[in-house]
N, C-alpha and C positions, 0 to 999 in steps of 0.2 A: 502495500498501500504507499503509497506517496504522498506526501504530506509540503502543502505551501502552504499554510493558513496565519489571521490574527489571532483566532479563536472566534471565542463568540461566548454562546448559552452552554453553563457547566453539567447542568445537568442535560441537553443534546449529547456533552461532552461523555460524561457517563451512560448511557447506555450504548453510544457508541464504543467510547471502552470492553464493557459487559461483552456486549453482540463477539470482537475479537478475541477475546481472553474466551470467550467459552469455542471457537474453532477448535474445532476436532484437530488440522493442518497445521504448520508450522507459518508462524503472520512470524511478515517482513518489514516491520518499516523505512517507509526511504525517506528523511528529510534535506529534501532541495531546497526551495530556500528559504523559508520562516514558520517553527513551531511557537505559535506568543498561544501567550494564561489559557487558554480549553484546550487549545491543539495539542500542548505540549501532555493534556494527562491522555489523548488519544498517545499520541507514539509510545504511552509507556507498558502498553498492549500488546508492540509487538516481544515476541521472543530475540528478532536481534532487532534492534536499530539502529541503521547508518544514514550517519549525516553525510553532507557535500565538506566542503576545504569550503564554502564560499555562501554556505545557510548555520540559523542561526534560532535555536534557541530562546525562549526567555518564558520566568513563572514571577508572577505574581499572586497577592491576596484579593483573592473574588467582591465583585462589586456589587451594587447593583442602588434604585431611586427610591426611598423611601419620603410621605405622610406621613400626620400625624403629631396627637401629643406625644409626650417622655414616653405613654404605655406602649403606640407601636413604636418609636426609635427604638426604645429597649431591645424589643423582637426582628424588627432589624440587626442591632447590630447578635443575636442571641443565631441569630439563621444563619448570619455570616460565617458566621466562630466557629457552627455545628458543619458549615461551607468548604472552610478554609481544613481543617479537620478528615471530611471523607476526603478532596485531592490531596492531604499525607500522605493516603494512607500507598494509593497510585505509587506517586514519586517515593517512598518511603520502597517498601517491594521492587520498582524495577532496584535502585543507588543502593540504599543499605545505607543510607546515610541514619547519624538518628531525625529524629523527628524535631526534636531544637534548632537544630543546626539546617534542615529543612525551611521551615520555621521564620528562622532571623532569612533566609534570602525568597521567600517573599515577599517579606517586612522590605526589603529594599530595591521588590522590583528588579528583580537581578536580569541579565542580559549578557547568556553563552555563545564563544563564537562556537566554531568547530569539536578545537581540540578539550578545549573547556566544559564541552557536558560531557565529552568519554574520558576527561580527570573523573569526575566529578557523579561516573558515572549513569545521568541520563541518555547519553549514544551511547554504544556498543567497537561503533569501530565508525574510523571515515572512506567515508565511497575514490575508492581507486579512481585513476584516468583511464580512458583508456588505453594500449599498445600499441608503443613504439615501433617501427622496424630498429632492433638494435646497433648500435654503431659498427663498420668495419674497424676491426683490426687493426691496430697502425701494425705497416709493417719491423723489422730489427731495425731499431733507431732513428725512423721518422716520427717523430706526437710523443715524444719522448715527454714526460710531465714529472711534478712531483707533486706532495702531498696538497704543498701549499699552493699550487696554483688551482690543484681539482679546487681545491675551499674557496680558491675566488670565483671561481666559473662554478662551483653547486655553494651557495653560504647553506653554513643553517638553519635548520625552521626555527623561522622567532614566538616567541611564550607567544602562549594562548591566552586568551582578554575571557576577560567578567567587567563588567561594569555596573554596577550600581548607582540609580539615581538619590538617593540615600543618600550614600558617602559626596557623592560630586555637590550634593547643595550646600551638605557642612562642610566641605574646604569653601568655596567658596565664603561663607559663612564667617569658613576664620580667617583668613584672606581678611573679611572685610574688616572686621573685630581687632585684625592689627595690625592695619594697616587708620583707622578711625576712631575707638581704641571702642569701649564696649563686653558687653560679659560674649563667649567666644560656648557656641551649641557644646554635647553635650555630642564625646565621640558616636559614631555609628559603628558597627554590631562591624557592616563589610571594611578594604583599608578604600585610606579617601586618597580619592585622585589628584592629581598633583592638575591646578589650576592658576595659572600668573593671576596674579597680582596685576590692581590697574597701576599705567606706569606714570598715572602725570596727580598735582594732585585738583580737584575736583570742585571746594569747599562745599563739601556738604555739611552736612551732620546727620552721622551715624543712624540719625535716629528717620531724617528723612534717606538714607540708600536702604536703611532697613525694609522703611514700610513700602518704598517698590518692587522690593527683594518680594518682597511677597503678594507682591500687585503677577508681579512674574510669576510666580511658584503657581497662582491658580490659574 
């Protein structure tokens, strides 16, 4: 089954997950674009999950729209909490990660490239490109190259990538607090991204900057 989806209804995703899990044959999931939100839950039903070298996988907390008094709001909060626990069930079975770690990753809205998805257990392998014709062996004395030359031609693969939106926001707030004064936010559980601080003075107060930043975050 090929997946390229930004997600959608979590109940529909649960139904698809169960249908694939109950299939008597072997299920191979191939993520060739993106498997985000509810689509990442569907991907967890695969016996083997393959990711394209250029694909992405994203997990985050479930969301809803609610209206009413405080009792109705509390019902919505309780419902979202239970939905999150059901989603974590699928992630635990596939990745083997602890529930607290998965919960933290969902809180931070975590994006993973192919390498990170395999590293964390959300995927099993990275899909290989189609094989090409092998290069001809150079004759003796011709085309000799050292190991250093080979490394220049084929540099080692770059490290995997994991992005947390909350960590990036916290890093930006820390930079602003350090430059203009004010209380720094509490550190997020994810490693903070390095975001350069502004180069020039704006003359604005920290309260004004924080207000503008909060408007952007909305």
